[in-house]
Backbone as a ProteinNet text record, in pm:
[ID]
protein_1_A
[PRIMARY]
MKNITYKPIGIIHSPYDTIHGMPIQPSAARGIKGTIEIFDDYCRGLKDLNGFSHIILLYHFHLSDDYKLIVKPFLDNKQRGVFATRAPRRPNPIGLSVVKLNKINNNILHIEKVDIVNNTPLLDIKPYIPDFEKNENIRIGWLSGSKHKFSSAQADDRFDC
[TERTIARY]
85.6	9.4	71.1	28.9	126.1	120.8	214	221.3	102.8	48.7	-54.1	18.8	-1.7	25.5	-44.3	-64.6	-153.1	-64.1	-160.2	-65.2	-175.6	-130.1	-201.3	-270.2	-409.6	-477.7	-466.8	-386	-391.5	-291.3	-311.5	-247.2	-343.7	-359.3	-421.6	-359.7	-397.9	-351.9	-413.1	-360.7	-394.1	-311.1	-383.1	-279.7	-165.1	-178.8	-91.5	8	139.2	253	340.2	272.4	282.2	170.6	172.8	37.1	41.8	130.1	110.9	-3	-94.3	-209.3	-296.6	-290.6	-394.3	-520.3	-640.3	-737	-719.1	-781.9	-746.8	-863.1	-952.4	-1089.1	-1173.8	-1226.7	-1300.5	-1411.6	-1454.1	-1550.2	-1484	-1347	-1288.7	-1207.3	-1249.3	-1206.3	-1277.6	-1401.3	-1502.9	-1430	-1470.2	-1397.5	-1252.2	-1204.5	-1063.6	-1055.2	-1018.3	-1033.1	-908.2	-925	-807.8	-850	-766.7	-774.5	-733.8	-785.3	-736.4	-698.3	-561.1	-540	-531.5	-638	-653.1	-546.1	-472.6	-394.3	-474.2	-389.5	-483.4	-523.5	-441.2	-511.3	-648.5	-660.8	-789	-918.3	-874.9	-979.5	-1126.3	-1134.6	-1271.9	-1322.5	-1269.9	-1362.2	-1411.9	-1410.8	-1478.6	-1584.5	-1658.7	-1769.9	-1876	-1956.7	-2094.3	-2059.5	-1943.1	-1905.3	-1980.2	-1979.9	-2024.6	-2135.3	-2218.2	-2379.4	-2385.8	-2267.9	-2255.2	-2201.8	-2243.3	-2196	-2074.5	-2053.5	-1939.7	-1897.9	-1756.9	-1686.2	-1625.4	-1561.6	-1513.6	-1362.1	-1267.7	-1111.4	-1046.8	-964.1	-891.5	-752	-667.1	-517	-424.3	-314.1	-154.7	-116.7	-96.2	-36.1	109.2	164.1	288.1	388.5	370.8	466.4	501.4	411	434.1	525.2	643.2	735	735.2	656.3	656.3	517.5	508	357.4	398.4	304.5	273.3	142.7	148.9	32.7	-51.8	22	-52.4	5.6	-97.2	-78.8	-130.6	-92.3	-166.9	-232.7	-359.9	-428.1	-441.9	-487.4	-526	-654.7	-703.9	-835.7	-804.7	-690.3	-692.3	-539	-540.3	-388.3	-361.2	-447.7	-425.4	-369.7	-311.6	-237.7	-368.5	-397.7	-484.8	-437.7	-522.7	-478.4	-506.3	-400.7	-418.9	-545.8	-598.9	-727.7	-851.3	-842.1	-942.6	-929.8	-838.7	-806.6	-794.2	-784.7	-774	-629.3	-546.6	-400.1	-329.8	-239	-181.9	-84	-27.3	78.8	29.2	16.3	-68.7	9.6	-18.9	46.2	12.2	-55.9	-96	-150.7	-67.8	-91.9	-189.2	-310.8	-416.4	-503.3	-546	-641.2	-750.7	-860.4	-991.4	-1067.6	-1104.5	-1178.5	-1301.2	-1402.7	-1559.6	-1527.5	-1514.2	-1514.6	-1626.3	-1613.1	-1730.1	-1682.2	-1745.3	-1707.2	-1758.7	-1702.5	-1748.5	-1778	-1676.4	-1692.3	-1562.7	-1602	-1474.3	-1471.7	-1328.7	-1278.9	-1180.1	-1231.9	-1118.4	-1069.4	-962.9	-895.1	-858.4	-935.4	-888.2	-1035.7	-1066.5	-1167.3	-1141.1	-1221.3	-1220	-1286	-1246.4	-1292	-1273.1	-1379.8	-1354.3	-1374.9	-1358	-1346.9	-1193.2	-1094.6	-964	-898.1	-898.5	-793.4	-675.1	-634	-514	-368	-258.2	-125.6	-131.8	-59.9	-48	56.3	31.2	71.7	89.6	-38.7	-89.9	-113.7	-71.8	-109.7	-278.1	-319	-464.8	-506.1	-552.6	-572	-689.9	-822	-922.1	-1033.3	-1150.6	-1273.5	-1396	-1453.1	-1596.3	-1698.8	-1844.1	-1913	-2007.7	-1990.1	-2075	-2223	-2284.5	-2426.6	-2483.8	-2554.6	-2601.6	-2693.7	-2776.4	-2837.8	-2755.4	-2665.8	-2574.2	-2482	-2491.7	-2396.4	-2482.6	-2613	-2683.3	-2697.6	-2663.9	-2642.7	-2728.1	-2765.8	-2831.3	-2753.8	-2778.8	-2725.5	-2575.6	-2532.6	-2388.6	-2321	-2206.3	-2128.2	-1975.4	-1919.3	-1787.1	-1698.7	-1692.4	-1600.9	-1550.4	-1415.7	-1338.5	-1352.4	-1395.2	-1432.4	-1550	-1636.9	-1765.4	-1721.1	-1625.2	-1598.8	-1525.8	-1493.7	-1436.8	-1522.8	-1624.6	-1723.8	-1700.8	-1714	-1691.8	-1570.5	-1470.2	-1325.5	-1339.1	-1427.1	-1404.7	-1394.1	-1494.9	-1499.7	-1385.9	-1306.9	-1177.7	-1060.5	-1042.1	-891.9	-806.9	-679	-590.7	-474.1	-397.2	-285.6	-192.4	-98.9	25.5	133.8	251.9	361.3	371.2	261.5	235.4	301	268.9	274.9	387.5	479.5	609.6	646.9	712.5	791.9	935.7
-103.7	3.7	111.6	223.5	371	426.9	519.9	595.9	685.2	760.9	846.4	983.9	1075.9	1209.1	1320	1374.2	1489.8	1627.1	1733.5	1871.6	1938.1	2011.7	2083.5	2192	2226.6	2323.7	2463.9	2428.1	2559.1	2511.8	2606	2559.2	2602.2	2516.2	2539.7	2589.9	2720.4	2780.4	2765.6	2742.8	2710.6	2766.3	2742.6	2795.2	2717.3	2579.3	2462.6	2444	2477.2	2476.5	2344.4	2240.9	2117.8	2029	1898.2	1834.4	1832.1	1868.7	1868.9	1959.3	1936	1997.4	2010	1960.2	2019.6	1927	1944.3	1876.7	1777.8	1626.5	1533.6	1522.3	1611.1	1594.8	1734.5	1743.7	1858	1882.6	1792.7	1811.6	1854.6	1844.6	1879.8	2026.4	2094	2207.4	2323.6	2304.7	2430.5	2569.5	2675	2814.3	2824.2	2691.1	2721	2753.9	2866.7	2927.5	2917.4	2903.4	2906.6	2985.2	2964.9	3029.1	2921.5	2890.8	2840.2	2938.7	2926.1	2993	2918.7	2951.6	2882.4	2923	2837.2	2904.7	2953.6	3055.9	3099.4	3024.4	2930.5	2828.9	2765.6	2781.6	2676.3	2784.9	2920.4	3012.3	3002.9	2970.7	2961.6	2868.6	2757.5	2640.2	2688.9	2780.6	2827.8	2866	2899.8	2967.5	2852	2934.7	2871.8	2805.4	2801.5	2719.9	2816.3	2923.6	3029.2	2990.2	2909.1	2886.8	2785.7	2717.7	2580	2635.1	2577.1	2593.4	2522.2	2400.8	2307.4	2270.9	2224	2159.6	2063.5	1984.7	1840.6	1878.2	1867.4	1886.6	1763	1752.5	1626.6	1695.4	1660.4	1697	1621.2	1642.8	1595.7	1590.6	1477.2	1502.4	1501.8	1645.4	1683.2	1658.5	1595.7	1595.2	1443.8	1353.3	1208.1	1160.9	1120.2	1045.9	899.7	815.3	653	637.2	497.5	477.4	303.7	295.6	161.4	101.9	-37.9	-82.4	-106.8	-107.4	-161.3	-26.6	52.8	187.8	163.2	270.3	276.9	429.4	437.5	549.7	637.1	790.5	858.5	793.8	820.6	753.6	622.2	564.9	432.3	401.4	300.5	268.7	104.1	71.2	-65.2	-58.3	-159.7	-152.4	-186.4	-120.4	-135.2	-117.7	-159.1	-154.6	-33.1	50	184.6	192.2	102.7	130.7	117	93.7	125.1	244.1	312.2	456.3	599	687.3	815.7	857.3	778.2	812.7	868.8	981.7	1061.4	965.3	901.5	810.5	684.6	688.7	604.4	572.7	463.9	428.7	533.5	576.5	719.9	837.6	935.6	1002.9	1119.9	1070.7	1168.9	1184.5	1323.1	1329.2	1405.6	1385.6	1417	1502.7	1612.8	1693.5	1769	1784.9	1857.7	1991.1	2092.7	2213.1	2314.5	2403.8	2511.4	2622.3	2671	2757.9	2915.8	2980.4	3120.3	3206	3206.3	3309.5	3279.3	3345.8	3335.8	3487.4	3516.9	3641.3	3632.7	3644.5	3601.8	3486	3467.2	3313.7	3267.1	3344.1	3296	3260.6	3113.5	3077.2	3076.5	3125.1	3159.7	3014.2	2930	2836	2834.1	2734.8	2692.3	2556.6	2484.1	2378.3	2311.5	2371.4	2345.8	2249.2	2119.4	2021	1975.3	2075.4	2053.4	2150.6	2092.1	2174.7	2273.6	2389	2491.3	2466.5	2511.2	2497.4	2368.5	2263.3	2175.2	2189.5	2092.2	2105.6	2063.6	2138.4	2097.4	2047.9	1922.8	1848	1871.7	1893.2	1912.9	1953.9	2009	2062.5	1971.8	1959.9	1922.4	1944.5	1987.6	2058.9	1923	1950.2	1875	1882.8	1776.6	1779.2	1654.1	1691.8	1585.2	1495.5	1517.2	1425.9	1324.7	1345.6	1247.4	1167	1215.6	1157.4	1076.3	1068.9	1008.6	836.4	784.1	660.7	605.1	463.8	398.6	286.1	248.1	171.6	176.2	283	317.3	244.6	169.3	93.2	172.2	188.7	284.5	172.2	60.2	-42.7	-30.9	-20.4	3.3	151.9	236.1	354.6	387.3	283.9	297.7	332.8	272	306.5	446.7	520.1	651.3	751.2	742.6	847.9	973.8	958.9	1058.9	1145.7	1094.9	1184.5	1244.8	1248.1	1286.6	1441.4	1510.8	1641.8	1724.7	1675.5	1729.9	1661.9	1581.5	1493.3	1597.7	1610.9	1650.3	1537.7	1608	1521	1522.2	1406.4	1391.2	1359.2	1288.3	1280.8	1131.1	1046.6	916.1	914.8	1028.5	1021.4	1125.6	1163.5	1249.3	1192.7	1281.6	1230.3	1249.8
18.8	0.4	12	-65	-80	57.6	69.3	189.6	164.2	294.7	266.1	329.8	285.6	334.8	333.4	441.4	470.6	467.8	445	439.6	566.8	667.7	760.7	666.6	715.2	660.8	765.8	892.4	963.3	1097	1206.8	1312.7	1431.9	1521.2	1657.9	1769.8	1812.3	1917.3	2019.4	2162.6	2279.6	2415.5	2522	2623.8	2644.4	2628.6	2659.8	2582	2617.3	2555.4	2570.6	2673.9	2703.8	2718.3	2733	2767	2938.8	3015.1	3154.2	3201.2	3264.2	3319.3	3217.8	3097.4	2993.7	3017	2991.1	3002.2	2908.1	2921.6	2837.1	2723	2770.2	2682.4	2669.2	2572.9	2583.9	2700.6	2745.6	2840.8	2977.1	2992	3102.6	3065.5	2934.9	2903	2903	2993.3	2985.2	3013	2947.2	2944.8	2878.7	2839	2781.4	2643.7	2610.1	2463.2	2400.4	2247.9	2162	2025.9	1946.7	1809	1712.8	1597	1488.8	1369.1	1320.7	1209.5	1080.7	981.2	868.1	758	708.4	592.3	498.6	411	309.2	188.2	136.3	49.1	70.8	212	239.4	301.4	310.8	356	297.3	181.9	98	139.9	226.1	269.9	389.3	433.9	567.8	542.9	420.4	375	443.8	490.7	569.2	697.5	754.4	885.6	1005	982.7	1091.8	1156.2	1070.9	1119.9	1195.2	1238.7	1329.8	1462.2	1566.6	1703.1	1768	1692.1	1747.3	1612.9	1623	1487.2	1544.5	1454	1480.2	1411.3	1492.9	1455.4	1460.4	1317.2	1325.5	1307.6	1381.9	1398.9	1420.2	1387.3	1406.9	1552.1	1622.2	1741.2	1705.9	1700.9	1663.7	1762.8	1878.4	1986.2	2015.4	1933.9	1923.5	1829.3	1882.9	1783	1782.8	1871.6	1856.7	1918.7	1912.2	1990.6	2034.5	2099.1	2200.1	2160.7	2139	2103	2229.6	2343.7	2494.8	2566.5	2625.5	2707.2	2831.9	2915.1	3053.6	3011	2997.3	2938.7	3070	3045.5	3121.8	3223.2	3291.6	3381.8	3423.2	3413.3	3456.6	3480.8	3562.1	3574.8	3540.9	3453.2	3402.7	3243.4	3198.7	3053.4	2948.9	2860.1	2787.7	2624.6	2529.1	2382.1	2341.9	2260.8	2232.5	2140.5	2077.8	2011.8	2086.1	2206.6	2335.4	2416.8	2379.4	2422.6	2327.4	2386.6	2313	2353.7	2361	2422.3	2270.1	2290.6	2179.7	2100.6	2181.2	2104.5	2032.1	1887.7	1814.4	1677.8	1647.1	1489.8	1382.4	1381	1305.7	1425.7	1454.8	1555.3	1508.3	1512.7	1464.1	1595.9	1612.6	1736.7	1679.5	1764.9	1740.4	1857.6	1839.5	1937.3	1883.9	1957.3	1918.2	1996.9	1938.2	2036.1	1990.6	2067.4	2039.3	1956.5	1863	1781.9	1819.3	1852.2	1890.9	1783.5	1716.7	1604.3	1492.8	1384.3	1270	1241.3	1237.6	1183.9	1057.9	926.4	809.8	830.5	870.6	855.6	971.5	1097.9	1239.2	1296.4	1350.5	1401.3	1555.7	1637.5	1780.2	1843.6	1911.3	1979.1	2136.9	2155.9	2335.4	2358	2480.5	2513.5	2454.1	2455.1	2384.2	2463.6	2430.7	2499.3	2414.9	2351.9	2228	2281.7	2233.6	2265.5	2169.5	2204.7	2124.1	2009	1890.7	1745.9	1715.2	1727.8	1669.1	1527.4	1436.8	1285.1	1286.6	1211.3	1174.4	1046.7	1064	923.3	847.3	926.6	871.6	1001.9	939.9	1038.2	963	1029.1	989.2	1095.1	1047.9	1132.5	1219.6	1343.7	1433.1	1417.8	1413.7	1341.7	1459.9	1562	1680.6	1626.7	1525.4	1449	1376.3	1323.2	1255.7	1347.4	1467.5	1577.9	1672	1680.7	1737.7	1755.3	1856.7	1856.4	1986.9	1997	2097.2	2186.3	2263.7	2371.3	2362.2	2414.4	2417.1	2515.5	2461.7	2590.6	2567	2680.5	2709.8	2772.7	2756.7	2808.1	2929.6	2946.2	3060.7	3127.5	3049	3101.2	3185.6	3173.2	3253.3	3399.8	3486.3	3587.9	3628.5	3525.1	3543.7	3485.6	3461.5	3438.2	3525.8	3649.1	3750.4	3735.1	3645	3629.4	3506	3423.5	3287.9	3284.3	3376.1	3380	3413.2	3495	3563.2	3540.6	3450.3	3421.1	3327.2	3383.8	3328.8	3290.4	3198.7	3131.6	3246.4	3253	3336.2	3244.6	3293.4	3215.8	3142.5	3146.5	3082.4	2936.6	2879.4	2717.4	2665.1	2795.9	2746.9	2613.6	2542	2419.1	2455
[MASK]
+++++++++++++++++++++++++++++++++++++++++++++++++++++++++++++++++++++++++++++++++++++++++++++++++++++++++++++++++++++++++++++++++++++++++++++++++++++++++++++++++

């Protein structure tokens, strides 16, 4: 199979220069604001995005330089398969976050609920549409015992590069 190459469409700016103390999911990042700088070549693609309150960001974990298939994830002290976690060190270091879109000024998106390291390369934006995401009978596997931690969890040093 051929290699797959992506080009960033922009850069995500946040208050976090390292993962230490950063919220590990948007649900723990209430009130945390940031911006996204969209590169000039992609600005036309922002047309009509301002009508959405939330967006899905796909980005490159630029601080991850390797991966393990078995990891000790945030919110747990047991070893888990990387694909059963949202750990940043992955075979393809792609991150996903649903953030609040506050406003768009030209090529700058003002966002909230940011759980992303500063200067992270943005790969894509998709509108968040709750009716598209609806599912029933959701199971959250090993995380079911950690639900009380979701709203306050922060990153520690377990995934340092």
